[in-house]
C-alpha positions as CSV (number, residue, x, y, z in Angstrom):
1,M,13.3,-19.2,18.0
2,G,11.1,-19.7,21.0
3,V,8.9,-17.1,22.7
4,K,11.7,-16.2,25.2
5,D,14.1,-15.4,22.3
6,H,11.4,-13.3,20.6
7,R,10.8,-11.4,23.7
8,K,14.5,-10.6,24.0
9,H,14.2,-8.8,20.8
10,G,11.0,-6.9,21.8
11,A,10.9,-3.2,22.0
12,K,11.9,-2.0,25.5
13,A,10.2,1.4,25.3
14,V,7.1,1.5,23.1
15,V,5.7,4.8,22.0
16,A,1.9,4.9,22.4
17,A,-1.2,7.0,21.8
18,V,-4.2,6.5,24.1
19,L,-7.8,7.3,23.0
20,T,-10.9,7.3,25.2
21,V,-14.2,6.8,23.3
22,S,-17.1,8.2,25.4
23,D,-20.1,10.4,25.2
24,T,-19.8,11.3,28.9
25,R,-16.2,11.4,30.0
26,N,-13.8,14.4,29.8
27,R,-10.2,15.0,30.7
28,R,-11.1,15.3,34.4
29,T,-13.3,12.2,34.6
30,D,-11.3,9.9,32.2
31,E,-10.2,7.3,34.7
32,T,-9.5,4.6,32.2
33,G,-7.4,6.8,30.0
34,R,-5.5,7.9,33.1
35,I,-4.9,4.3,34.2
36,L,-3.7,3.2,30.7
37,R,-1.2,6.2,30.4
38,Q,0.1,5.7,34.0
39,A,0.5,2.0,33.7
40,L,2.3,2.2,30.2
41,E,4.6,4.9,31.5
42,K,5.3,3.1,34.8
43,A,6.4,0.1,32.6
44,G,8.9,2.3,30.7
45,H,6.9,3.2,27.7
46,R,6.0,6.6,26.5
47,V,2.5,8.1,25.8
48,I,2.9,11.0,23.4
49,R,-0.7,11.5,22.4
50,Q,-3.9,11.2,24.4
51,G,-7.4,12.2,23.6
52,I,-11.2,11.8,24.0
53,V,-13.7,11.6,21.3
54,K,-17.5,11.0,21.2
55,D,-18.9,7.6,20.2
56,E,-19.0,8.8,16.6
57,R,-17.5,6.8,13.7
58,R,-16.1,9.8,12.1
59,E,-14.4,11.1,15.2
60,I,-12.9,7.6,16.2
61,R,-11.7,6.9,12.6
62,S,-10.1,10.4,12.2
63,W,-8.3,10.3,15.6
64,V,-7.0,6.7,15.0
65,R,-5.8,7.5,11.4
66,D,-4.1,10.6,12.6
67,A,-2.2,8.6,15.3
68,L,-1.3,5.9,12.9
69,R,0.2,8.7,10.5
70,D,2.5,9.8,13.4
71,V,5.8,7.7,12.5
72,R,6.8,8.0,16.2
73,I,3.9,6.0,17.4
74,H,4.1,2.1,17.8
75,A,0.7,1.5,19.3
76,V,-2.7,3.0,19.5
77,V,-4.7,1.9,22.6
78,V,-8.3,2.8,22.4
79,N,-10.8,2.3,25.3
80,G,-14.5,2.7,25.3
81,G,-17.4,2.3,22.9
82,T,-16.8,-1.5,22.7
83,G,-20.2,-2.7,24.3
84,I,-23.2,-3.9,22.6
85,S,-25.5,-0.7,22.8
86,R,-26.5,1.2,19.6
87,R,-23.9,3.9,20.5
88,D,-20.9,1.5,20.8
89,V,-19.2,1.6,17.4
90,T,-15.5,1.5,18.2
91,I,-14.9,-2.1,17.0
92,E,-16.8,-1.6,13.8
93,T,-14.9,1.6,13.1
94,V,-11.4,0.4,14.0
95,R,-11.6,-3.1,12.4
96,P,-11.5,-1.9,8.8
97,L,-8.3,0.0,9.5
98,L,-6.5,-3.2,10.4
99,D,-4.5,-5.3,7.9
100,K,-4.2,-8.2,10.3
101,E,-6.5,-9.0,13.4
102,L,-5.2,-10.9,16.4
103,E,-8.3,-12.8,17.2
104,G,-6.6,-14.4,20.2
105,F,-6.5,-11.1,22.0
106,G,-10.3,-10.8,22.3
107,E,-10.7,-14.4,23.1
108,L,-8.1,-14.3,25.9
109,F,-9.5,-10.9,27.2
110,R,-13.0,-12.5,27.5
111,M,-11.6,-15.7,29.1
112,L,-9.8,-13.7,31.8
113,S,-12.8,-11.4,32.2
114,H,-15.0,-14.4,32.8
115,R,-12.9,-15.2,35.8
116,E,-13.7,-11.9,37.3
117,I,-17.3,-10.9,36.2
118,G,-18.8,-14.2,35.0
119,S,-21.1,-14.6,32.0
120,A,-21.4,-10.9,31.4
121,A,-17.8,-11.2,29.8
122,M,-19.5,-12.4,26.6
123,M,-20.5,-8.8,26.1
124,S,-16.9,-7.5,26.4
125,R,-15.7,-6.8,23.0
126,A,-11.9,-6.3,22.6
127,L,-9.8,-6.2,19.5
128,A,-6.2,-6.1,18.6
129,G,-4.5,-6.0,15.2
130,V,-1.9,-4.5,13.0
131,S,-2.4,-1.5,10.8
132,G,0.7,-1.0,8.6
133,R,3.4,-1.7,11.1
134,R,1.6,-0.4,14.1
135,L,-0.6,-2.1,16.7
136,V,-4.1,-1.0,17.4
137,I,-5.8,-2.3,20.5
138,C,-9.3,-1.7,21.5
139,L,-10.5,-2.3,25.1
140,P,-13.7,-1.8,27.1
141,G,-13.9,1.5,28.9
142,S,-14.2,0.1,32.3
143,P,-11.1,0.9,34.6
144,D,-11.2,-2.8,35.8
145,A,-11.2,-4.0,32.1
146,A,-8.2,-1.8,31.4
147,R,-6.2,-3.0,34.6
148,L,-7.0,-6.6,33.5
149,A,-5.8,-6.1,29.9
150,L,-2.8,-4.3,31.0
151,S,-1.6,-6.7,33.7
152,E,-2.4,-10.0,31.9
153,L,-2.0,-9.2,28.1
154,L,-0.6,-5.9,27.1
155,L,2.3,-5.1,29.4
156,P,3.8,-8.6,29.3
157,E,3.7,-8.7,25.4
158,L,3.5,-5.1,24.1
159,G,7.3,-4.9,23.3
160,H,7.2,-8.3,21.6
161,M,4.0,-7.4,19.7
162,V,5.6,-4.2,18.5
163,W,8.8,-6.0,17.4
164,E,6.7,-8.5,15.4
165,A,4.5,-5.9,13.8
166,K,7.6,-4.0,12.6
167,R,9.3,-7.1,11.1
């Protein structure tokens, strides 16, 4: 069965949760969370949970675990806290929650990022994987990074990824 055949079986409407990790953003200023939600919904998916937590391991872990316990949710999309500063702990916090990591996601994201921002792309940490039968995706908090990941990686493959994770 080829990729096109697999995509035919992919979920048409994915149910998602969107989390923003930031010490400074709030509901009013969370542009990246808004971009993620709007793009997912425009593509026919549903976002049933959205939140913002500080760059604190306990808060991130608790929010993601709660979302993964919700049997309706197929994918958890986290943005922010993925840089290299001391406060950026999203990747280190989420990685242990994964059963499988999709290494190619981060590699492809950085390759695509490099085309837009040059060598600074090496500091863009991104992560995707499977926890149980659900996807967990971590993106940088920049609105441009979210748009890039959505258009080039997530929206084209999200239904297929969910189908594969549930098999």
